[in-house]
N, CA, C and O atoms as a DFTB+ gen file, in Angstrom:
348 C
 N C O
     1  1       0.820      -1.194       0.000
     2  2       0.000       0.000       0.000
     3  2       0.858       1.250       0.000
     4  3       2.065       1.172       0.232
     5  1       0.263       2.388      -0.254
     6  2       1.009       3.647      -0.377
     7  2       0.769       4.525       0.853
     8  3      -0.207       4.327       1.578
     9  1       1.658       5.493       1.089
    10  2       1.426       6.405       2.215
    11  2       0.156       7.209       1.985
    12  3      -0.147       7.607       0.860
    13  1      -0.576       7.441       3.057
    14  2      -1.824       8.202       2.988
    15  2      -1.580       9.598       3.526
    16  3      -1.170       9.748       4.677
    17  1      -1.824      10.636       2.711
    18  2      -1.626      12.006       3.205
    19  2      -2.582      12.323       4.363
    20  3      -3.720      11.855       4.391
    21  1      -2.105      13.111       5.297
    22  2      -2.941      13.559       6.406
    23  2      -4.008      14.504       5.876
    24  3      -3.730      15.357       5.033
    25  1      -5.223      14.348       6.370
    26  2      -6.333      15.229       5.982
    27  2      -6.986      15.744       7.259
    28  3      -7.258      14.972       8.179
    29  1      -7.236      17.045       7.312
    30  2      -7.866      17.657       8.480
    31  2      -9.187      18.269       8.036
    32  3      -9.237      19.027       7.068
    33  1     -10.266      17.929       8.761
    34  2     -11.590      18.460       8.461
    35  2     -12.060      19.261       9.673
    36  3     -12.234      18.711      10.760
    37  1     -12.264      20.573       9.477
    38  2     -12.698      21.460      10.555
    39  2     -14.119      21.894      10.272
    40  3     -14.453      22.251       9.142
    41  1     -14.964      21.864      11.304
    42  2     -16.330      22.344      11.124
    43  2     -16.773      23.131      12.349
    44  3     -16.402      22.823      13.481
    45  1     -17.568      24.146      12.090
    46  2     -18.128      24.987      13.148
    47  2     -19.400      25.602      12.587
    48  3     -19.374      26.208      11.515
    49  1     -20.494      25.457      13.284
    50  2     -21.782      25.949      12.810
    51  2     -21.706      27.444      12.490
    52  3     -21.397      28.266      13.353
    53  1     -21.997      27.775      11.226
    54  2     -22.028      29.171      10.806
    55  2     -20.689      29.729      10.356
    56  3     -20.640      30.839       9.826
    57  1     -19.601      28.995      10.551
    58  2     -18.288      29.465      10.136
    59  2     -17.844      28.711       8.883
    60  3     -18.224      27.560       8.666
    61  1     -17.042      29.375       8.071
    62  2     -16.578      28.786       6.820
    63  2     -15.057      28.682       6.819
    64  3     -14.369      29.673       7.065
    65  1     -14.520      27.477       6.540
    66  2     -13.065      27.361       6.431
    67  2     -12.548      28.185       5.249
    68  3     -13.194      28.241       4.203
    69  1     -11.395      28.821       5.410
    70  2     -10.753      29.595       4.345
    71  2      -9.518      28.824       3.902
    72  3      -8.576      28.662       4.678
    73  1      -9.514      28.357       2.681
    74  2      -8.375      27.592       2.184
    75  2      -8.240      26.260       2.881
    76  3      -9.172      25.760       3.510
    77  1      -7.048      25.697       2.750
    78  2      -6.753      24.412       3.367
    79  2      -6.044      24.625       4.697
    80  3      -5.475      25.692       4.930
    81  1      -6.070      23.620       5.576
    82  2      -5.292      23.737       6.813
    83  2      -3.812      23.970       6.484
    84  3      -3.310      23.495       5.466
    85  1      -3.133      24.698       7.353
    86  2      -1.717      25.014       7.173
    87  2      -0.926      24.111       8.103
    88  3      -1.247      23.967       9.283
    89  1       0.116      23.506       7.545
    90  2       0.957      22.613       8.334
    91  2       2.374      23.150       8.402
    92  3       2.790      23.919       7.536
    93  1       3.127      22.748       9.434
    94  2       4.534      23.113       9.456
    95  2       5.236      22.418       8.284
    96  3       4.745      21.418       7.763
    97  1       6.369      22.950       7.885
    98  2       7.108      22.353       6.776
    99  2       7.484      20.918       7.150
   100  3       8.140      20.694       8.167
   101  1       7.069      19.942       6.329
   102  2       7.406      18.557       6.671
   103  2       8.876      18.238       6.379
   104  3       9.515      18.887       5.551
   105  1       9.378      17.255       7.058
   106  2      10.712      16.726       6.786
   107  2      10.535      15.703       5.659
   108  3       9.744      14.768       5.790
   109  1      11.264      15.877       4.558
   110  2      11.163      14.961       3.425
   111  2      12.220      13.878       3.587
   112  3      13.406      14.177       3.727
   113  1      11.788      12.620       3.568
   114  2      12.698      11.496       3.756
   115  2      12.478      10.446       2.677
   116  3      11.387      10.334       2.118
   117  1      13.516       9.683       2.391
   118  2      13.396       8.512       1.520
   119  2      12.850       7.388       2.390
   120  3      13.528       6.918       3.304
   121  1      11.633       6.961       2.107
   122  2      11.004       5.930       2.919
   123  2      11.179       4.568       2.252
   124  3      10.625       4.312       1.183
   125  1      11.954       3.704       2.895
   126  2      12.225       2.374       2.344
   127  2      10.957       1.516       2.299
   128  3      10.833       0.646       1.437
   129  1      10.013       1.751       3.221
   130  2       8.772       0.971       3.230
   131  2       7.960       1.195       1.957
   132  3       7.347       0.264       1.434
   133  1       7.957       2.435       1.459
   134  2       7.152       2.779       0.296
   135  2       7.989       2.958      -0.966
   136  3       7.439       3.081      -2.061
   137  1       9.308       2.974      -0.824
   138  2      10.166       3.189      -1.977
   139  2       9.932       4.547      -2.610
   140  3       9.960       4.686      -3.833
   141  1       9.702       5.552      -1.772
   142  2       9.404       6.898      -2.268
   143  2       9.825       7.935      -1.243
   144  3      10.091       7.613      -0.085
   145  1       9.882       9.188      -1.686
   146  2      10.115      10.305      -0.763
   147  2       8.760      10.673      -0.157
   148  3       7.769      10.811      -0.874
   149  1       8.727      10.827       1.152
   150  2       7.489      11.189       1.835
   151  2       7.763      12.338       2.805
   152  3       8.871      12.480       3.322
   153  1       6.739      13.151       3.041
   154  2       6.830      14.211       4.036
   155  2       6.364      13.672       5.374
   156  3       5.384      12.930       5.441
   157  1       7.054      14.035       6.430
   158  2       6.666      13.558       7.756
   159  2       6.835      14.649       8.801
   160  3       7.617      15.586       8.635
   161  1       6.086      14.502       9.873
   162  2       6.176      15.413      11.012
   163  2       6.555      14.581      12.224
   164  3       6.072      13.463      12.402
   165  1       7.424      15.137      13.054
   166  2       7.821      14.473      14.288
   167  2       7.381      15.331      15.464
   168  3       7.140      16.529      15.315
   169  1       7.280      14.720      16.617
   170  2       6.944      15.473      17.828
   171  2       5.488      15.880      17.846
   172  3       4.607      15.068      17.567
   173  1       5.232      17.138      18.173
   174  2       3.867      17.665      18.295
   175  2       3.657      18.826      17.337
   176  3       3.613      19.976      17.775
   177  1       3.525      18.557      16.039
   178  2       3.342      19.663      15.088
   179  2       1.982      20.335      15.284
   180  3       1.023      19.701      15.724
   181  1       1.915      21.617      14.954
   182  2       0.662      22.370      15.052
   183  2       0.147      22.664      13.651
   184  3       0.860      23.233      12.824
   185  1      -1.086      22.274      13.393
   186  2      -1.767      22.564      12.139
   187  2      -2.817      23.632      12.438
   188  3      -3.443      23.597      13.498
   189  1      -3.018      24.578      11.526
   190  2      -3.999      25.642      11.755
   191  2      -4.978      25.734      10.594
   192  3      -4.657      25.370       9.463
   193  1      -6.169      26.221      10.888
   194  2      -7.197      26.429       9.871
   195  2      -7.872      27.758      10.149
   196  3      -8.396      27.976      11.242
   197  1      -7.863      28.649       9.163
   198  2      -8.557      29.925       9.296
   199  2     -10.039      29.712       9.012
   200  3     -10.410      29.006       8.074
   201  1     -10.883      30.336       9.842
   202  2     -12.332      30.280       9.671
   203  2     -12.867      31.698       9.593
   204  3     -12.331      32.599      10.238
   205  1     -13.916      31.906       8.810
   206  2     -14.542      33.225       8.766
   207  2     -15.986      33.132       9.229
   208  3     -16.656      32.115       9.049
   209  1     -16.448      34.224       9.834
   210  2     -17.840      34.329      10.271
   211  2     -18.582      35.225       9.293
   212  3     -17.982      36.132       8.715
   213  1     -19.874      34.992       9.096
   214  2     -20.629      35.874       8.210
   215  2     -20.702      37.287       8.797
   216  3     -20.608      37.473      10.010
   217  1     -20.869      38.273       7.921
   218  2     -20.928      39.665       8.377
   219  2     -22.081      39.900       9.339
   220  3     -22.051      40.844      10.128
   221  1     -23.095      39.051       9.278
   222  2     -24.266      39.207      10.145
   223  2     -24.099      38.502      11.493
   224  3     -25.016      38.522      12.314
   225  1     -22.950      37.884      11.731
   226  2     -22.728      37.143      12.980
   227  2     -22.710      38.085      14.172
   228  3     -22.221      39.212      14.094
   229  1     -23.249      37.598      15.263
   230  2     -23.251      38.357      16.503
   231  2     -22.202      37.761      17.444
   232  3     -21.907      36.569      17.350
   233  1     -21.640      38.555      18.338
   234  2     -20.646      38.025      19.276
   235  2     -21.204      36.845      20.063
   236  3     -22.390      36.799      20.388
   237  1     -20.350      35.920      20.354
   238  2     -20.752      34.741      21.119
   239  2     -19.748      33.631      20.946
   240  3     -18.672      33.827      20.380
   241  1     -20.104      32.475      21.433
   242  2     -19.218      31.328      21.356
   243  2     -19.749      30.342      20.326
   244  3     -20.958      30.167      20.176
   245  1     -18.823      29.702      19.621
   246  2     -19.179      28.696      18.629
   247  2     -18.316      27.468      18.895
   248  3     -17.101      27.573      19.058
   249  1     -18.949      26.318      18.937
   250  2     -18.198      25.071      19.108
   251  2     -17.525      24.715      17.788
   252  3     -18.160      24.713      16.733
   253  1     -16.237      24.416      17.860
   254  2     -15.463      24.037      16.680
   255  2     -15.020      22.589      16.874
   256  3     -14.539      22.215      17.944
   257  1     -15.186      21.785      15.835
   258  2     -14.706      20.409      15.920
   259  2     -13.755      20.142      14.760
   260  3     -13.844      20.773      13.706
   261  1     -12.859      19.209      14.968
   262  2     -11.915      18.846      13.924
   263  2     -11.693      17.339      13.960
   264  3     -11.644      16.721      15.023
   265  1     -11.561      16.777      12.784
   266  2     -11.226      15.368      12.653
   267  2      -9.974      15.274      11.803
   268  3      -9.776      16.063      10.879
   269  1      -9.130      14.304      12.123
   270  2      -7.876      14.125      11.393
   271  2      -7.822      12.696      10.858
   272  3      -8.000      11.729      11.600
   273  1      -7.571      12.586       9.551
   274  2      -7.367      11.290       8.906
   275  2      -5.864      11.165       8.702
   276  3      -5.261      12.001       8.030
   277  1      -5.248      10.126       9.275
   278  2      -3.790      10.042       9.256
   279  2      -3.319       8.605       9.406
   280  3      -4.099       7.703       9.711
   281  1      -2.035       8.418       9.187
   282  2      -1.396       7.147       9.504
   283  2      -0.086       7.442      10.222
   284  3       0.515       8.498      10.029
   285  1       0.344       6.510      11.043
   286  2       1.569       6.655      11.814
   287  2       2.532       5.558      11.375
   288  3       2.156       4.392      11.248
   289  1       3.784       5.955      11.146
   290  2       4.784       4.981      10.711
   291  2       6.022       5.032      11.589
   292  3       6.383       6.075      12.134
   293  1       6.660       3.876      11.711
   294  2       7.997       3.782      12.295
   295  2       8.931       3.459      11.136
   296  3       8.518       3.479       9.977
   297  1      10.173       3.164      11.444
   298  2      11.112       2.825      10.377
   299  2      10.791       1.488       9.721
   300  3      11.279       1.206       8.627
   301  1       9.975       0.660      10.376
   302  2       9.712      -0.680       9.845
   303  2       8.255      -0.988       9.528
   304  3       7.987      -1.960       8.822
   305  1       7.303      -0.201      10.020
   306  2       5.893      -0.522       9.809
   307  2       5.017       0.720       9.952
   308  3       5.431       1.729      10.523
   309  1       3.789       0.622       9.418
   310  2       2.809       1.709       9.527
   311  2       1.491       1.155      10.061
   312  3       1.141       0.001       9.814
   313  1       0.777       1.987      10.788
   314  2      -0.574       1.613      11.193
   315  2      -1.497       1.861      10.009
   316  3      -1.180       2.690       9.156
   317  1      -2.630       1.168       9.929
   318  2      -3.590       1.492       8.875
   319  2      -4.095       2.931       9.078
   320  3      -4.188       3.388      10.217
   321  1      -4.419       3.647       8.002
   322  2      -4.960       5.005       8.158
   323  2      -6.236       4.973       9.003
   324  3      -7.016       4.023       8.929
   325  1      -6.441       6.035       9.815
   326  2      -7.663       6.109      10.611
   327  2      -8.094       7.564      10.782
   328  3      -7.300       8.490      10.618
   329  1      -9.367       7.739      11.116
   330  2      -9.967       9.056      11.351
   331  2     -10.181       9.201      12.852
   332  3     -10.755       8.318      13.489
   333  1      -9.715      10.324      13.420
   334  2      -9.863      10.589      14.847
   335  2     -10.422      11.993      15.033
   336  3      -9.915      12.949      14.448
   337  1     -11.469      12.118      15.848
   338  2     -11.999      13.435      16.212
   339  2     -11.114      13.972      17.321
   340  3     -10.907      13.308      18.337
   341  1     -10.581      15.199      17.121
   342  2      -9.624      15.734      18.091
   343  2     -10.175      16.840      18.977
   344  3      -9.549      17.188      19.978
   345  1     -11.324      17.397      18.638
   346  2     -11.934      18.379      19.525
   347  2     -13.369      18.583      19.207
   348  3     -14.040      19.381      19.863
């Protein structure tokens, strides 16, 4: 199988995502498992997503949720891709 790119889905009632989520610059490595160059993040990378509110929005609180579709790899194996709700 091939490496699965990370996908982040952000939703908040009444708010609209602007563009795609922004990620830190990945480290590009030659991955022997896939026989290809892949981008990877180590440690605790921070991904961000800009959201806009409609001009008619009133001040208040909005619940924001995010789900991440990802896979985790070591030097010898990878977990199957999975979707996790993170907030």
